[in-house]
Each structure stands twice: as structure tokens, then as C-alpha cells.
C-alpha positions as CSV (number, residue, x, y, z in Angstrom):
1,M,42.6,-17.5,1.8
2,N,41.4,-21.6,1.8
3,M,37.9,-22.4,1.6
4,A,37.8,-23.8,5.5
5,A,39.6,-20.2,6.7
6,S,36.9,-18.2,4.9
7,G,34.0,-20.4,6.4
8,D,35.5,-20.3,9.8
9,L,35.5,-16.7,9.0
10,I,31.8,-16.2,8.2
11,L,31.0,-18.5,11.3
12,N,32.9,-16.5,14.0
13,S,31.2,-13.1,12.4
14,S,27.6,-14.8,12.8
15,I,28.6,-15.8,16.5
16,S,29.8,-12.2,17.0
17,L,26.3,-10.9,15.3
18,D,24.3,-13.1,17.6
19,K,25.5,-12.4,20.5
20,F,25.1,-8.9,19.8
21,L,21.4,-8.6,18.9
22,I,21.0,-11.2,22.1
23,G,22.7,-8.3,24.3
24,V,21.2,-5.3,22.6
25,Q,17.6,-6.7,22.2
26,S,16.1,-5.9,25.4
27,R,17.8,-2.6,25.9
28,A,16.1,-2.1,22.0
29,F,12.9,-3.3,23.5
30,R,12.2,-1.0,26.3
31,I,13.9,1.9,24.0
32,A,11.0,0.9,21.1
33,Q,8.4,0.3,23.7
34,I,8.8,3.6,25.6
35,A,8.3,5.6,22.5
36,T,5.1,3.3,21.3
37,G,3.5,3.1,24.4
38,N,2.7,-0.7,23.1
39,P,5.0,-3.7,23.0
40,E,3.8,-5.3,20.0
41,D,4.7,-2.3,18.1
42,A,8.1,-2.5,19.9
43,L,8.5,-5.9,19.1
44,D,7.8,-5.9,15.7
45,L,10.4,-2.0,15.1
46,V,13.3,-4.2,17.1
47,Q,12.6,-7.1,14.8
48,D,12.9,-5.2,12.1
49,A,15.9,-3.0,12.9
50,M,17.3,-6.3,13.6
51,F,16.6,-7.9,10.5
52,K,18.0,-4.6,8.3
53,L,21.2,-4.5,10.5
54,V,21.8,-8.6,9.5
55,E,20.8,-7.6,5.7
56,K,22.8,-4.6,5.1
57,Y,25.5,-4.4,7.8
58,S,26.4,-7.6,8.9
59,D,29.8,-7.6,6.9
60,R,30.7,-4.3,8.7
61,S,32.8,-4.5,11.8
62,K,31.3,-5.0,15.3
63,E,32.3,-1.2,16.3
64,E,30.2,-0.3,13.8
65,W,27.3,-2.1,14.3
66,T,26.0,-0.3,17.9
67,P,25.4,3.0,16.3
68,L,24.5,1.9,13.3
69,F,21.7,-0.4,14.7
70,Y,20.6,2.3,16.5
71,R,20.3,4.4,13.8
72,I,18.2,2.1,12.3
73,L,16.0,1.9,15.3
74,N,15.2,5.2,15.2
75,S,14.5,5.4,12.0
76,R,11.6,2.7,12.2
77,I,10.7,5.1,15.1
78,N,10.1,7.8,13.1
79,D,8.4,5.9,10.5
80,W,5.9,4.4,13.3
81,Y,5.0,8.1,14.6
82,R,4.7,9.3,10.5
83,R,2.5,6.3,9.8
84,N,0.2,6.6,13.2
85,T,0.0,10.7,12.6
86,V,-1.6,9.9,9.2
87,R,-3.3,7.3,10.4
88,N,-4.6,9.1,13.5
89,R,-5.8,11.7,11.2
90,H,-7.7,9.7,9.3
91,R,-9.6,7.6,12.0
92,S,-10.3,10.5,14.2
93,W,-13.8,11.1,12.7
94,L,-14.3,6.8,13.1
95,S,-14.2,7.4,16.7
96,N,-16.8,5.0,18.0
97,T,-19.3,6.9,20.9
98,D,-21.9,4.6,20.1
99,E,-22.6,2.1,23.1
100,E,-24.0,-0.4,20.4
101,G,-21.0,-0.2,19.0
102,E,-22.9,0.1,15.2
103,D,-20.1,0.6,13.0
104,P,-19.8,4.4,11.9
105,I,-19.0,3.7,8.4
106,Q,-22.2,1.3,7.7
107,A,-24.2,3.8,9.4
108,A,-23.5,6.9,7.9
109,P,-26.4,8.3,5.3
110,D,-25.4,8.2,1.6
111,P,-25.1,11.1,0.4
112,C,-26.2,10.9,-2.6
113,G,-29.6,9.7,-1.0
114,R,-30.2,6.7,-2.1
115,S,-32.7,3.8,-1.4
116,P,-31.4,0.4,-0.9
117,D,-33.3,-0.7,-4.1
118,E,-31.2,2.3,-6.2
119,E,-28.0,1.3,-4.2
120,T,-28.6,-2.6,-5.5
121,V,-29.3,-1.4,-9.2
122,T,-26.5,1.1,-9.0
123,N,-24.0,-2.3,-7.9
124,E,-25.5,-4.2,-10.5
125,S,-24.6,-1.7,-13.6
126,M,-21.3,-1.2,-12.0
127,D,-20.7,-4.9,-12.3
128,K,-22.2,-5.0,-15.8
129,L,-19.8,-2.4,-17.0
130,Q,-16.9,-3.8,-15.4
131,I,-17.4,-7.2,-17.3
132,A,-17.9,-5.2,-20.2
133,L,-14.9,-3.0,-20.1
134,E,-13.0,-6.1,-19.4
135,G,-14.2,-7.8,-22.6
136,L,-13.1,-4.3,-24.7
137,P,-9.7,-4.9,-26.5
138,A,-7.0,-3.3,-25.3
139,R,-6.8,0.2,-26.9
140,Q,-10.3,0.8,-26.5
141,Q,-10.3,-0.2,-23.1
142,Q,-7.4,2.4,-22.8
143,A,-9.2,5.0,-24.6
144,F,-12.1,5.1,-22.5
145,L,-10.9,4.5,-19.2
146,L,-8.4,7.9,-19.8
147,R,-11.1,9.7,-21.2
148,A,-14.0,8.8,-19.3
149,W,-13.2,8.2,-16.1
150,E,-9.6,9.8,-15.9
151,G,-11.2,12.9,-17.9
152,L,-8.5,13.7,-19.9
153,N,-8.4,15.5,-23.3
154,V,-7.8,13.5,-26.7
155,R,-4.5,14.7,-26.6
156,Q,-3.7,13.9,-23.5
157,T,-4.6,10.6,-23.6
158,A,-2.9,10.5,-27.4
159,T,0.1,11.1,-25.4
160,A,-0.5,8.3,-22.6
161,M,-1.3,6.0,-24.9
162,E,1.7,7.1,-27.5
163,C,-0.7,7.1,-30.5
164,A,-2.5,9.8,-33.0
165,E,-5.2,11.7,-31.8
166,G,-7.2,10.3,-34.5
167,S,-6.6,6.9,-33.3
168,V,-7.9,7.7,-29.6
169,K,-10.8,8.8,-31.5
170,T,-11.5,5.9,-33.7
171,H,-10.5,3.6,-30.0
172,Y,-13.1,5.9,-28.0
173,S,-15.9,5.7,-30.4
174,R,-15.9,2.2,-30.8
175,A,-15.5,1.5,-27.2
176,I,-18.4,3.3,-26.7
177,H,-20.7,1.7,-29.3
178,S,-19.8,-1.4,-28.1
179,L,-20.1,-0.8,-24.2
180,R,-23.5,0.6,-24.9
181,A,-24.3,-2.4,-27.4
182,Q,-24.0,-4.5,-24.6
183,L,-24.9,-2.4,-21.0
184,G,-28.8,-1.6,-22.7
185,E,-31.0,-1.6,-20.1
186,H,-28.0,-1.0,-17.3
187,W,-26.7,1.7,-18.4
188,P,-28.0,5.5,-20.3
């Protein structure tokens, strides 16, 4: 097959795919809108399905496009339901029944009972700790984070760092000494 014939075949296939997508878009939008109850979400789902069809299946025969497209669309709708179920589960406690429109997260009491001054001191201490951690050599940083923040024991840390247990102890000890020297009044 010569280049001109190959180009014509690709162009004809592209035109056929465009016609298919134009013909199916309104029906697919209606299906998605009924499923989601939201025109913006429906449009996103249909566009995503169209992109996926073009990306993955444009080389298939015309007869295969319709079932493939609706399978993709159905899959996107199912994904949408799953995401919304998870989002709604986590957002349900944030429902705003306040007439003042207060942000429920901002209005929630601090479970530790800290005052704003204590919160400021804690935030400053955390900022100092982050700067100090960033200044540590990589192995000391790893050892400290795995042992102190992740709660791994020496053996688990050695496995994670792919080194001997003695090396973990050395890196961790050096990290602690360095952090204490740098943080002084900001950290116990």
C-alpha cells in the first residue's frame, strides 16, 4: 500500500469516527445525565468516554464502536457512582445546617483543647522541625522518619533502608542529636 492510499484510509477512518461520535453524543449525554442527575458531570463522562474510544479503539471496525463506546460510558458512570459514594460518605458530617454559613471545620473545637497561642507555638515548632529535617543528610532523615514518625523498629527500618541494624542506630542517633542541637527551645 502506498503512502497516499494509507493517508486516505486514515482520513476516511477519522471521518467515520467523527460521524459516529456526532451521532452518538446526544444519546450518550442523555444516558449520563439521567444516571448522574447533573449535566456537567454527564458531559464530563461522555467526553471522557469519547476520548477513550478514540485513544484505544479507533482502529477497530465501525461495527465494534457502538458496543465499545457504551461499555466505556457505562464503566465511567459506575466509576462516578463509586467516587460519589465515597465522597458523600466522608462529607456527610460536613453538611451545613448553620444559617450563618460557618465553615464546620473552622468551627469544630480543637480535640486537644489548645488555645490559639498554643496552636501558634505548635505550628512554629513544626515549621522549624521541617526545616531541620530537610537539612539532615538523606540517610539520617530516612532513619528518623521511619523510626520516629512511622514507628518502625530497628529491624524493620534496616529492611526498609536496605542496611545493617547498626547503621540504622547510628543514623538515628546522629539525627536525634542534630535535631536537638538545631531545635533547642522549639522541641523537647
